[in-house]
C-alpha positions as CSV (number, residue, x, y, z in Angstrom):
1,M,69.2,78.9,71.0
2,T,70.4,76.0,72.3
3,V,73.3,78.5,74.1
4,F,71.7,79.9,77.2
5,H,72.3,82.7,79.4
6,L,71.4,83.3,82.3
7,R,72.1,87.2,84.3
8,A,71.3,88.3,87.4
9,A,73.2,90.9,90.0
10,G,76.7,90.8,88.2
11,T,76.7,86.8,87.9
12,S,76.4,85.0,84.6
13,L,75.8,81.4,83.8
14,V,76.2,79.8,80.3
15,L,74.9,76.7,79.4
16,D,75.9,74.6,75.8
17,A,72.8,72.5,75.2
18,R,74.0,72.2,71.5
19,G,75.5,68.4,72.5
20,V,74.6,65.2,72.8
21,A,75.7,65.7,76.8
22,P,74.8,69.3,78.0
23,S,77.9,71.8,79.9
24,I,78.0,74.8,81.6
25,L,81.2,76.5,80.4
26,H,80.9,79.6,82.5
27,W,79.6,80.4,86.2
28,G,81.0,83.4,87.1
29,A,81.3,87.9,86.5
30,D,78.4,88.9,84.6
31,L,79.5,88.4,80.9
32,G,77.5,91.1,79.4
33,D,75.7,91.5,76.1
34,V,77.9,88.6,74.4
35,D,76.6,86.4,71.9
36,V,77.0,83.4,73.3
37,E,76.5,81.4,70.5
38,A,79.7,82.5,68.9
39,W,81.9,82.6,72.3
40,A,80.6,78.9,72.6
41,D,81.8,78.2,69.6
42,A,85.6,80.0,70.7
43,M,85.4,78.4,73.9
44,V,86.1,74.7,72.5
45,P,89.2,73.1,74.0
46,A,92.3,72.1,72.6
47,V,92.5,67.9,72.2
48,P,95.4,66.8,74.2
49,P,97.8,63.7,73.8
50,S,96.9,60.7,74.8
51,S,93.4,61.5,75.6
52,I,90.3,61.3,74.3
53,D,90.0,62.3,71.4
54,V,87.1,65.4,71.2
55,P,87.2,67.8,73.0
56,L,86.5,66.8,77.0
57,R,84.1,69.1,78.1
58,L,82.8,69.4,81.6
59,S,79.2,68.2,81.5
60,L,76.0,68.7,83.9
61,L,76.2,65.1,84.7
62,P,80.3,64.6,84.4
63,S,80.9,60.7,84.0
64,L,83.8,58.5,83.0
65,T,81.9,57.7,79.5
66,E,82.4,61.6,79.1
67,G,86.3,60.9,79.6
68,W,86.0,62.5,82.7
69,S,88.0,61.0,85.5
70,G,87.2,62.9,88.5
71,R,84.2,61.7,90.7
72,P,81.2,61.2,89.0
73,A,77.2,63.0,89.4
74,L,75.9,59.8,88.9
75,A,77.5,56.6,89.1
76,K,75.6,55.0,86.1
77,T,76.0,51.9,83.2
78,S,74.3,53.3,80.7
79,E,75.2,57.2,78.7
80,L,72.8,59.5,79.1
81,R,71.6,61.9,76.1
82,L,70.1,65.4,75.8
83,A,66.3,65.1,75.2
84,E,64.9,68.1,75.6
85,H,65.4,71.8,77.0
86,Q,62.9,74.4,78.1
87,T,64.0,78.1,79.4
88,G,62.4,80.6,81.9
89,N,62.9,83.6,83.5
90,R,66.6,83.6,84.6
91,S,65.7,79.4,84.4
92,I,66.8,76.2,82.3
93,A,64.9,73.1,82.6
94,V,67.3,70.1,80.8
95,R,66.0,66.5,80.1
96,S,69.0,64.0,79.5
97,E,67.5,60.5,79.3
98,S,69.2,57.0,78.3
99,A,67.3,53.4,77.9
100,T,66.4,53.0,81.4
101,A,66.9,56.5,83.4
102,E,65.7,60.3,82.6
103,V,67.3,62.8,84.6
104,L,65.5,66.3,84.5
105,S,68.1,68.9,86.0
106,E,67.2,72.8,86.5
107,L,68.9,75.5,87.1
108,K,68.0,78.8,88.4
109,L,69.7,82.0,89.2
110,S,67.6,84.6,91.4
111,S,67.2,88.3,91.2
112,E,70.3,88.7,93.8
113,G,72.8,86.7,92.1
114,V,71.9,83.1,93.9
115,L,72.5,79.9,91.9
116,R,70.5,77.0,92.9
117,V,70.9,73.4,90.8
118,R,69.6,70.2,91.8
119,H,68.4,67.0,89.7
120,T,65.3,64.4,89.5
121,L,66.3,60.8,88.0
122,T,63.3,58.8,86.8
123,N,63.2,55.0,86.4
124,R,62.1,54.1,83.2
125,G,63.5,50.7,82.9
126,D,61.7,47.6,83.5
127,A,63.5,46.4,86.9
128,D,64.2,48.6,90.2
129,L,67.0,50.8,90.1
130,A,69.3,51.1,93.1
131,V,70.2,55.5,93.4
132,P,74.1,55.4,94.9
133,G,74.0,59.5,94.8
134,L,72.8,61.5,92.5
135,D,75.6,65.4,93.2
136,V,75.2,68.9,91.3
137,L,78.7,69.5,90.5
138,L,79.6,73.0,89.2
139,P,82.9,74.4,87.8
140,I,85.6,76.6,89.3
141,P,88.3,78.4,87.5
142,D,92.2,77.9,88.3
143,E,92.0,81.4,90.0
144,A,90.1,79.4,93.2
145,A,93.4,77.7,93.9
146,E,92.2,77.9,98.1
147,L,89.1,76.1,99.5
148,L,88.0,77.3,103.2
149,D,85.3,75.0,104.9
150,F,84.0,74.7,108.1
151,T,84.4,72.2,111.3
152,G,83.1,71.6,114.8
153,L,81.9,70.4,117.9
154,W,79.6,70.4,120.6
155,C,79.0,74.1,121.3
156,H,81.7,75.2,119.6
157,E,80.4,75.3,115.8
158,R,81.1,76.0,112.5
159,Q,85.3,76.6,112.8
160,P,86.8,78.0,109.6
161,Q,89.4,75.8,108.1
162,R,91.4,76.8,105.2
163,L,93.6,74.5,102.7
164,P,95.2,74.9,99.0
165,L,93.4,73.3,95.7
166,R,95.6,71.2,94.3
167,H,95.0,67.9,92.7
168,G,92.5,65.6,93.6
169,V,89.5,65.7,96.1
170,W,88.9,67.7,99.1
171,S,85.7,66.0,100.6
172,R,83.8,66.8,103.5
173,E,80.6,63.8,104.2
174,S,78.3,63.8,107.2
175,R,77.0,60.6,108.4
176,H,74.8,62.0,111.4
177,G,71.1,61.6,110.4
178,R,71.7,65.8,110.3
179,P,74.3,67.9,109.1
180,G,76.2,67.7,113.0
181,H,77.9,70.4,114.6
182,D,81.1,68.8,112.5
183,D,79.1,70.0,108.8
184,A,81.1,71.8,106.1
185,F,77.9,73.9,106.1
186,L,79.7,76.4,103.2
187,M,82.5,74.8,101.0
188,V,84.5,78.3,99.2
189,A,87.2,78.0,96.5
190,G,88.7,81.5,96.0
191,E,91.6,83.8,95.0
192,P,94.4,82.7,97.4
193,G,93.9,85.1,100.2
194,F,90.4,85.5,100.1
195,A,89.0,87.6,102.9
196,F,85.4,89.0,104.2
197,R,86.3,92.3,102.0
198,T,88.3,91.0,99.4
199,G,88.8,88.3,96.5
200,R,86.6,86.8,94.0
201,L,85.2,83.8,95.1
202,W,82.4,80.6,95.0
203,A,80.6,79.3,97.0
204,A,78.9,75.8,97.3
205,H,75.7,75.3,100.1
206,L,73.9,71.9,100.3
207,A,70.0,73.0,101.1
208,W,69.9,69.6,103.3
209,S,69.0,68.5,107.2
210,G,70.3,65.0,106.3
211,D,73.5,62.9,105.0
212,K,75.6,64.7,103.1
213,R,78.8,65.3,100.9
214,I,80.2,68.8,99.4
215,W,83.4,68.4,98.0
216,A,86.3,70.5,95.7
217,E,88.0,68.9,93.0
218,R,90.7,69.9,91.0
219,S,91.9,67.5,88.1
220,A,95.0,67.2,85.9
221,L,92.8,67.0,83.0
222,G,92.6,70.8,83.7
223,Y,88.8,71.1,85.4
224,G,87.9,72.1,88.7
225,V,84.6,71.5,90.2
226,L,82.4,72.4,93.3
227,G,80.4,69.3,94.3
228,A,77.8,68.1,96.3
229,G,74.9,66.0,96.8
230,E,73.2,63.8,99.7
231,L,75.2,61.0,100.9
232,L,73.7,58.0,100.5
233,A,73.8,54.7,102.3
234,P,74.7,51.6,99.8
235,G,70.1,50.7,99.4
236,E,69.1,53.3,101.2
237,V,67.3,54.4,98.0
238,T,66.2,51.9,94.9
239,L,63.1,53.3,92.7
240,A,60.8,51.0,91.1
241,P,60.0,51.8,87.2
242,G,58.5,54.9,87.4
243,E,59.8,56.0,90.2
244,T,61.5,59.3,91.2
245,Y,64.6,60.3,93.3
246,E,65.1,64.6,93.7
247,S,68.2,65.5,94.7
248,P,68.8,68.7,97.0
249,W,69.1,71.8,95.7
250,L,72.8,73.1,95.5
251,I,72.6,76.7,96.8
252,A,76.2,78.2,94.9
253,V,76.9,82.2,94.6
254,Y,80.0,83.9,92.9
255,S,81.1,86.9,94.6
256,E,83.9,89.3,94.0
257,T,84.0,91.3,97.0
258,G,84.8,88.6,99.1
259,L,82.9,86.6,102.0
260,D,80.8,89.3,102.7
261,G,79.8,89.5,98.6
262,V,78.3,85.9,99.4
263,S,75.8,87.2,102.8
264,D,75.3,90.1,100.2
265,R,73.2,87.9,97.6
266,L,72.1,85.0,100.2
267,H,70.6,87.2,103.2
268,P,68.0,89.2,100.6
269,W,67.6,86.0,99.1
270,I,66.4,84.5,102.3
271,R,64.7,87.2,103.7
272,R,62.7,87.4,100.2
273,M,62.2,83.5,99.8
274,S,61.3,82.8,103.5
275,P,60.2,86.1,105.3
276,L,59.6,86.2,109.4
277,R,57.1,88.3,111.4
278,M,58.9,91.5,112.2
279,P,59.5,92.6,114.9
280,R,61.4,88.9,116.1
281,P,60.8,89.1,120.2
282,V,62.7,88.8,122.8
283,V,63.3,85.2,124.5
284,L,63.7,83.9,128.2
285,N,64.1,80.3,128.2
286,T,64.2,78.6,131.4
287,W,66.9,76.0,130.6
288,E,69.7,77.6,131.8
289,A,67.4,79.4,135.1
290,V,65.8,76.6,136.5
291,Y,67.0,73.2,134.3
292,F,64.4,70.6,135.3
293,D,63.0,72.2,138.8
294,H,60.1,73.0,137.0
295,D,57.9,75.2,140.5
296,L,54.8,77.4,139.4
297,P,55.8,79.8,142.4
298,V,59.7,79.7,140.4
299,L,58.5,80.4,137.5
300,K,55.7,82.7,138.0
301,E,58.6,85.2,140.2
302,L,60.8,84.6,137.2
303,A,58.2,85.5,134.6
304,D,57.8,88.5,136.5
305,A,61.4,89.4,136.4
306,A,61.9,89.0,132.4
307,A,58.2,90.8,131.9
308,E,60.0,93.6,134.9
309,V,62.9,93.8,131.8
310,G,61.1,94.1,128.8
311,V,60.8,90.0,127.7
312,E,58.5,89.0,124.8
313,R,58.3,85.9,124.9
314,F,58.7,83.1,127.8
315,V,59.5,79.8,126.8
316,L,59.3,76.5,129.5
317,D,62.3,74.1,127.8
318,D,62.2,70.2,129.3
319,G,61.3,69.0,131.9
320,W,57.3,70.0,131.9
321,F,56.0,66.8,130.1
322,T,55.6,63.3,131.8
323,G,57.9,62.0,134.4
324,R,61.0,63.8,132.6
325,R,62.7,64.6,136.1
326,D,66.1,64.5,134.4
327,D,67.5,63.6,131.4
328,R,66.9,59.5,131.4
329,R,63.2,59.0,130.3
330,A,59.9,60.0,129.3
331,L,60.7,61.5,125.6
332,G,58.1,60.3,123.5
333,D,55.3,60.9,126.5
334,W,53.7,64.4,125.5
335,F,52.1,64.8,127.9
336,V,52.0,67.8,130.7
337,D,53.4,66.0,133.6
338,G,50.1,66.4,136.5
339,T,52.0,65.6,139.2
340,V,54.1,68.7,138.7
341,W,51.4,70.4,136.8
342,P,48.1,69.3,138.6
343,D,46.1,72.0,136.8
344,G,48.4,71.4,133.3
345,L,49.9,74.7,132.4
346,H,47.6,77.0,132.1
347,P,48.4,78.8,135.1
348,L,51.6,79.4,134.3
349,I,51.0,80.5,130.6
350,A,48.0,82.8,132.3
351,H,50.9,84.4,134.4
352,V,52.7,84.8,131.2
353,R,50.3,86.4,129.0
354,E,49.2,88.6,131.6
355,R,52.6,90.1,131.5
356,G,52.0,91.1,128.3
357,M,54.8,88.4,127.1
358,E,54.4,84.5,124.3
359,F,54.6,81.6,125.8
360,G,56.9,79.1,123.9
361,L,57.1,75.4,124.8
362,W,60.1,73.0,124.5
363,V,59.5,69.8,122.9
364,E,61.9,67.0,121.4
365,P,60.0,65.1,118.6
366,E,62.0,63.5,116.2
367,M,63.3,61.3,120.3
368,I,62.2,58.5,122.2
369,S,63.6,57.1,125.5
370,P,64.3,53.1,126.4
371,E,62.3,54.3,129.7
372,S,59.0,56.0,128.6
373,R,55.4,54.7,128.1
374,L,55.9,55.2,124.4
375,A,58.9,52.7,123.9
376,A,57.1,50.0,126.3
377,E,53.7,50.4,123.9
378,H,55.8,51.3,120.5
379,P,59.1,49.5,120.5
380,D,58.9,48.7,116.9
381,W,59.0,52.9,116.4
382,I,62.3,52.7,117.4
383,L,64.5,53.3,115.0
384,G,67.1,50.4,114.0
385,G,65.1,47.9,116.8
386,G,67.0,49.6,119.8
387,T,70.6,48.5,118.9
388,G,74.0,50.2,119.5
389,P,74.4,52.6,122.1
390,T,71.9,55.5,123.5
391,W,73.1,58.5,123.6
392,R,72.2,61.4,126.1
393,H,70.5,57.8,127.4
394,Q,67.9,58.3,124.5
395,R,67.3,56.6,121.1
396,V,65.3,57.7,117.6
397,L,61.9,57.8,116.6
398,D,60.8,56.1,113.1
399,L,58.8,59.8,111.9
400,E,57.9,57.3,109.7
401,K,55.8,55.1,111.9
402,A,55.0,58.1,114.1
403,H,54.1,61.1,111.9
404,D,50.8,60.2,113.6
405,Y,50.8,59.9,116.4
406,L,53.4,63.4,117.3
407,L,51.3,65.2,114.8
408,E,48.1,64.1,117.0
409,R,50.3,65.1,120.4
410,L,51.7,68.4,119.0
411,T,47.9,70.1,117.8
412,A,46.4,68.3,121.1
413,L,49.2,70.8,123.2
414,L,48.8,73.7,120.5
415,T,45.0,73.6,120.4
416,E,44.7,73.4,124.1
417,Y,47.3,75.9,125.1
418,P,48.1,79.2,123.1
419,I,51.2,78.2,122.8
420,A,53.3,80.9,119.9
421,F,56.5,78.9,119.8
422,L,58.1,75.7,119.6
423,K,61.9,74.8,120.3
424,W,62.0,71.8,118.3
425,D,65.3,70.2,119.9
426,H,67.7,66.7,118.1
427,N,69.9,65.9,120.8
428,R,71.6,62.9,118.7
429,D,73.0,61.1,116.0
430,L,70.7,58.1,114.3
431,L,73.9,55.7,114.1
432,T,71.7,53.4,111.8
433,P,72.6,53.3,108.1
434,G,70.2,53.6,105.8
435,D,67.9,55.5,107.6
436,A,68.4,59.6,106.9
437,H,66.9,59.8,103.8
438,R,63.8,58.6,105.0
439,Q,64.3,60.5,108.7
440,T,64.6,64.0,107.4
441,R,61.9,63.5,104.5
442,A,59.6,62.1,107.1
443,L,60.9,65.1,109.0
444,Y,60.0,67.8,106.7
445,R,56.6,66.3,106.5
446,L,55.8,66.8,109.9
447,L,57.0,70.4,109.4
448,V,54.9,70.9,107.2
449,A,52.1,69.6,108.4
450,L,52.0,71.3,111.7
451,R,53.0,74.2,110.1
452,T,50.1,74.3,107.8
453,A,47.8,73.3,110.9
454,F,48.9,76.0,113.1
455,P,50.3,79.2,110.9
456,H,50.4,81.0,113.5
457,V,53.0,78.8,115.5
458,E,57.2,79.0,115.2
459,I,59.4,76.7,115.2
460,E,62.9,77.1,116.3
461,S,65.4,74.3,115.1
462,C,67.5,73.2,117.8
463,A,69.8,70.3,117.5
464,S,72.0,70.3,120.3
465,G,72.2,73.6,119.6
466,G,74.0,74.0,116.0
467,A,74.3,70.5,114.6
468,R,71.3,71.5,112.1
469,I,71.1,75.1,110.8
470,D,70.5,74.3,107.3
471,L,69.2,76.0,103.6
472,G,66.8,72.8,103.4
473,I,65.3,73.3,106.7
474,L,64.9,77.2,107.2
475,P,62.0,77.6,104.8
476,R,60.2,75.2,107.4
477,V,61.1,77.1,110.6
478,D,61.5,80.5,112.0
479,R,64.6,80.4,114.2
480,F,67.9,78.4,114.7
481,W,69.3,77.5,117.6
482,T,73.1,78.8,117.0
483,S,75.0,77.0,119.8
484,D,74.2,75.4,123.0
485,T,77.3,77.4,124.5
486,N,76.1,80.9,125.5
487,D,79.9,81.7,126.4
488,P,80.4,85.0,124.7
489,L,84.3,84.4,123.6
490,D,82.9,81.3,121.9
491,R,79.5,82.8,120.7
492,Q,81.6,85.9,118.5
493,S,83.0,83.1,116.6
494,I,80.2,80.8,115.8
495,Q,78.2,84.0,114.4
496,R,80.3,85.7,113.1
497,W,81.0,82.7,110.9
498,T,77.2,81.3,110.7
499,S,75.5,84.6,109.8
500,V,77.5,84.5,106.5
501,V,74.9,82.3,105.4
502,V,71.8,82.8,107.7
503,P,70.9,86.6,108.6
504,P,70.9,87.4,111.9
505,E,67.1,87.4,112.4
506,F,67.0,83.8,112.6
507,L,70.1,83.3,114.7
508,G,69.1,83.0,118.1
509,G,71.5,84.7,120.6
510,H,71.1,84.5,123.9
511,L,72.3,86.6,127.3
512,G,73.6,83.7,130.3
513,D,75.1,83.7,133.3
514,G,78.0,85.4,134.3
515,V,79.4,82.4,134.4
516,A,78.7,80.4,131.6
517,H,76.6,77.0,131.8
518,V,79.3,75.1,129.5
519,T,82.3,76.1,130.0
520,G,83.2,77.9,133.3
521,R,84.8,81.3,131.9
522,T,83.6,84.9,134.0
523,S,82.4,87.1,131.1
524,A,81.4,90.8,132.4
525,L,78.2,91.8,131.3
526,G,78.1,94.3,128.9
527,F,80.7,91.5,126.8
528,R,77.6,89.3,126.7
529,L,75.1,92.5,126.1
530,A,77.1,93.3,122.8
531,T,77.2,90.2,121.9
532,A,73.5,88.9,122.2
533,L,72.1,91.7,120.5
534,F,72.6,91.6,116.8
535,G,70.3,88.2,116.5
536,S,67.5,87.0,117.6
537,A,68.2,88.2,121.1
538,G,66.8,86.5,124.6
539,I,68.0,86.0,127.6
540,E,68.2,82.0,129.4
541,W,69.6,83.0,132.8
542,N,67.7,83.7,136.6
543,L,66.9,87.1,136.4
544,T,65.4,86.7,140.0
545,K,69.4,86.3,141.2
546,A,70.4,89.2,139.1
547,S,71.5,92.7,141.1
548,P,69.1,95.9,140.9
549,A,72.0,97.1,138.5
550,E,72.2,94.1,136.2
551,K,68.7,94.4,135.8
552,A,68.7,98.2,135.1
553,D,71.2,97.3,132.6
554,I,69.4,94.1,130.7
555,A,66.5,96.7,130.7
556,A,68.4,99.1,129.0
557,W,69.6,96.8,126.9
558,I,66.4,95.3,125.9
559,A,64.7,99.1,125.1
560,E,68.4,99.6,122.8
561,H,67.9,96.2,121.4
562,K,64.2,96.9,120.7
563,R,65.2,100.4,118.8
564,L,67.9,99.0,116.8
565,R,66.2,95.8,115.8
566,P,64.3,97.6,112.5
567,L,67.7,97.5,111.3
568,L,69.4,95.0,112.5
569,H,67.2,92.8,111.1
570,T,67.1,94.1,107.6
571,G,70.4,95.6,107.4
572,R,73.8,94.7,105.1
573,V,75.5,92.3,107.5
574,V,79.9,93.8,107.1
575,R,82.5,92.4,108.5
576,A,86.3,94.4,108.6
577,D,89.1,92.5,107.9
578,T,91.6,93.8,111.4
579,P,95.3,92.5,111.1
580,D,95.4,91.9,114.6
581,P,93.0,88.8,114.9
582,A,92.8,89.4,118.6
583,Q,90.2,92.5,117.5
584,Q,87.6,91.8,115.7
585,L,85.3,95.0,114.0
586,H,81.4,93.4,112.2
587,G,77.9,95.4,112.1
588,V,74.8,96.0,109.9
589,V,74.5,98.8,107.8
590,A,71.4,100.1,106.6
591,Q,70.6,98.8,103.2
592,D,70.2,102.9,102.2
593,R,73.5,103.5,104.4
594,S,71.7,106.3,106.0
595,H,72.4,104.6,109.8
596,A,74.7,101.5,111.2
597,V,75.5,99.8,114.4
598,F,78.9,98.1,114.4
599,A,80.8,96.2,117.3
600,L,84.5,96.4,118.0
601,V,85.6,93.0,120.5
602,T,88.4,91.9,121.4
603,V,89.0,88.2,121.8
604,G,92.2,87.8,122.5
605,T,95.1,90.3,123.8
606,P,96.2,93.1,121.3
607,A,99.5,92.5,119.4
608,A,100.3,95.8,120.0
609,A,100.3,98.9,122.7
610,L,97.9,100.9,120.6
611,P,95.9,98.5,118.2
612,P,95.2,99.6,114.7
613,P,92.2,102.2,114.1
614,I,88.5,101.0,113.8
615,R,87.4,101.4,109.9
616,F,84.0,101.1,109.5
617,P,83.0,99.2,106.1
618,G,80.2,99.7,103.9
619,L,79.4,103.2,104.4
620,D,78.2,105.7,102.0
621,P,81.7,107.3,100.9
622,D,79.9,110.8,100.5
623,R,77.6,111.1,103.4
624,L,78.5,112.3,106.8
625,Y,77.7,109.6,109.6
626,T,77.8,110.8,113.5
627,V,79.5,108.6,115.1
628,R,78.9,107.8,118.6
629,P,78.9,104.6,122.0
630,I,76.0,103.4,123.2
631,G,75.8,100.1,125.4
632,V,77.2,99.2,128.4
633,P,81.2,100.4,128.5
634,P,83.8,98.3,128.1
635,R,85.9,97.4,130.5
636,V,89.5,98.7,129.2
637,M,93.5,100.0,130.5
638,Q,94.0,103.1,129.2
639,D,95.4,106.3,130.7
640,A,92.9,108.1,128.8
641,P,90.6,107.3,125.5
642,P,90.9,108.1,122.3
643,P,89.2,112.6,122.8
644,W,86.5,111.8,120.2
645,L,84.7,108.8,122.5
646,A,83.4,111.6,125.2
647,D,81.0,113.6,122.8
648,G,81.1,111.3,119.2
649,V,82.1,112.8,116.1
650,T,81.5,113.4,112.7
651,L,83.2,112.5,109.4
652,P,82.8,111.7,106.1
653,G,81.8,107.6,105.6
654,R,85.2,108.0,102.8
655,V,87.6,108.7,106.2
656,L,85.3,106.7,108.8
657,T,86.4,104.1,105.9
658,S,89.4,104.6,104.6
659,A,91.2,106.5,107.3
660,G,89.7,105.2,110.5
661,L,88.8,105.9,114.0
662,P,91.7,105.5,116.9
663,A,90.7,102.5,119.1
664,P,90.0,103.3,123.0
665,L,92.4,100.1,124.3
666,L,90.0,97.4,125.6
667,V,91.0,94.5,127.6
668,P,90.4,90.6,126.4
669,D,87.3,89.9,126.2
670,Q,85.2,93.1,125.7
671,A,83.0,95.1,123.0
672,L,82.4,98.4,122.6
673,L,79.0,99.7,120.2
674,L,78.9,102.6,118.2
675,E,76.1,103.6,116.6
676,L,76.9,105.4,112.7
677,T,73.6,108.0,112.0
């Protein structure tokens, strides 16, 4: 058999490997038990006038030599021809070769319907082979006429943008040495008007933590594609004879149920591939509580306040290492500062553990301060030789050269101290062309070495907030710091869109001060608590300054989170398509649909005096649910509430989904939590 059909969870992929250039004939809806060879014969296209004299088919590695005038998968000088193929359990491996090169193409379809594709290029010639790029292209049909991807800024990550897909290329490129705050993140091509709950769509994400490109193209030749690959600088990767280059995995999903359908495939797959230790501990991070002002009595008092409200992990942020009194010095000198900590971190850690909490520590191993002992001793370890502007008064450390030093320093810290968690930060772009590939590979190598030596230590990927959230680094970490902003209004959008790809238990969300550190915006405690409830919850606030009433509300919130996190961190994430953009509804529904928690959120001024009803997606239509409010009541502006709120109401899921319940009149920047049992 030379026409292959991969099927899983309502998705089909058909690969025709009968010609000299294997072609994907279909990626999308399940085709059923079709005779794929007969169907492939029927799918040979016509030959239009003024074109090549054979039918044009989009191959696995489309190029100009085949008549494809769109963006190629591999810029090459000689034509690749099919050599052999192998099949496995929902997988295909195809080897193509020319006189000087060989490409192994791997296609894998998971039981959840997640498609993974990558290419591996081997230099079979006698001379060096420069790799300008090696990309994965997947076909999309004519119906996929509208695009969605993302952009953003520091503290404003994952902001959606939409546009029509016409003839030409819509391309997004990242040159940060990390995905960046403006990372395209996920490129979605769908039926015009697709939403969270409706529409067929085709989505792609590149599992890579360095420079990359992802694009959609509609060709006048009649084909449309989604493509992605690592963005390589000229000369960045050159293969000696016999050497190989492996492209990042392209992760792709077909959905018939809108963007929630993407989550329905990706979340179970990620949970199976990258299982976390459960339950996820409630964290207190010291940054917005004390900043660089490390003082043992103050931190002990903060730890006492954390333990009092139910925190399970206490994380000491920046400022603990030699000479680090501000952000202008000492990165790279990963030794506990004996002036601030004459007895090391032992007294604080002992106090934290006596209060029943784990201890975590902030590090930024990929960076170096020009004003540091490490920079004085090893100036050759500074990436790019220290040229160009600094960024946050720091430069980038060459991870290949500094690997042994960093592993030794981190090993020493993790050996001396009972550290359960590292907040691993990355606070600037590289700005040195041609270094992103080896720096990213070196980072992966360092993380694997550390996790192998200390499998009990969890690692959080932080990159000045959410500038490195991707499925390439996810198998090597346990948590993402979703954004440096704890402002709940900003966080509602950031968490909403990030969780389309990443399950909420990986996404750190913290309760901040009433006046947000980043925006200066004032927000109600209930809004802050409801926003931080759904993910990997934590606190970034000086609790010693909280009032007794606030502490009581926080303690109740943590107890509620602990009660609900078996649902929140294993359930199905759902989002309603609300007619008024000022009102949003999102929730988590248990896999057996027996239990759910929703948040009705106002992110602006409602358009009408009476907002639309609350319609709960994802419920079992034939099951009865009792709906009741939980948490801190939101602020409202109404003469009388909907009567059902007083004691709750019990109704069939079909009614709650289709007709819904009257909404209370929340003022802007409020959230109502509702539990369904």
